[in-house]
C-alpha positions in Angstrom: 12.5 18.7 -9.3 8.8 18.4 -10.1 9.5 16.6 -13.3 11.8 14.2 -11.4 9.0 13.4 -8.9 6.7 12.8 -11.8 9.0 10.5 -13.4 9.8 8.7 -10.1 6.1 8.2 -9.5 5.6 6.7 -12.9 8.3 4.4 -12.4 7.1 3.3 -9.0 3.8 2.7 -10.3 5.0 0.7 -13.2 7.1 -1.6 -10.9 3.9 -2.0 -8.6 1.7 -3.0 -11.6 4.4 -5.4 -13.1 4.8 -6.9 -9.6 1.0 -7.4 -9.3 0.5 -8.6 -12.7 3.1 -11.4 -12.2 1.9 -12.1 -8.6 -1.7 -12.5 -10.1 -0.5 -15.3 -12.4 1.7 -17.0 -10.1 0.2 -20.3 -8.9 1.7 -22.0 -5.9 0.1 -25.2 -6.3 1.3 -28.8 -5.9 0.1 -32.2 -4.8 -1.1 -32.1 -1.1 1.4 -34.6 0.1 4.4 -32.5 -1.2 2.8 -29.1 0.2 2.2 -30.6 3.7 5.8 -32.0 3.7 7.3 -28.8 2.6 5.4 -26.8 5.2 6.6 -29.3 7.9 10.3 -29.5 6.8 10.9 -25.9 5.8 8.8 -24.1 8.3 8.0 -26.5 11.1 4.1 -25.9 10.4 1.6 -28.5 11.2 -2.2 -28.4 10.5 -4.0 -26.4 13.2 -7.4 -26.3 11.8 -9.5 -27.3 8.7 -12.9 -26.7 7.2 -15.0 -27.6 4.0 -15.3 -24.7 1.7 -17.1 -24.1 -1.5 -17.2 -27.1 -4.2 -15.8 -29.6 -1.6 -12.5 -27.7 -1.2 -10.7 -28.3 1.9 -9.4 -25.1 3.6 -6.5 -25.7 6.2 -4.4 -23.6 8.5 -1.0 -24.9 9.2 1.3 -23.1 11.7 4.3 -23.4 13.9 4.5 -22.5 17.6 8.2 -22.3 17.5 8.6 -19.8 14.7 5.2 -18.2 14.6 4.9 -18.7 10.8 1.4 -19.7 9.4 -0.1 -20.9 6.0 -3.5 -21.2 4.7 -4.1 -23.8 1.8 -7.0 -24.8 -0.3 -7.1 -28.4 -1.5 -9.6 -29.2 -4.5 -11.2 -32.7 -4.8 -8.5 -33.7 -7.1 -5.9 -33.4 -4.4 -4.0 -30.3 -5.7 -3.3 -27.8 -2.9 -2.7 -24.2 -3.4 -1.3 -21.7 -1.1 -3.7 -18.8 -0.3 -1.9 -16.8 2.4 1.1 -16.9 4.6 2.5 -14.7 7.5 4.3 -14.6 10.9 3.2 -14.2 14.4 0.6 -17.0 14.5 -1.4 -17.0 17.8 -4.0 -19.5 18.8 -7.2 -18.3 20.2 -10.2 -19.7 21.8 -12.5 -17.0 22.3 -16.1 -17.3 23.6 -19.1 -15.9 21.9 -20.6 -13.1 23.6 -23.7 -13.7 25.7 -27.0 -13.4 23.9 -28.3 -9.8 23.8 -24.8 -8.5 24.2 -24.0 -6.0 21.3 -20.3 -6.7 21.9 
């Protein structure tokens, strides 16, 4: 039984490492217009916010109020957009800053 657990542990560890290696090399990038179209048509997502990141990269958050899905993208100055993260249960927040002197 102990040998089976050790073998199973090594097997699961190998699968995790293989998956991590493949994911690390996977690049989800395309021209910005194609990415925006795919997010809109496939997931109903529209741009919710944006900002300027390092090296003049544009960081954008797309989300759908209907499905709750969200996607964060980064677009380089050449117009290539890469997916950085995505998920579910998007919720728009507008929280105020705490009052000065408040440690909260």
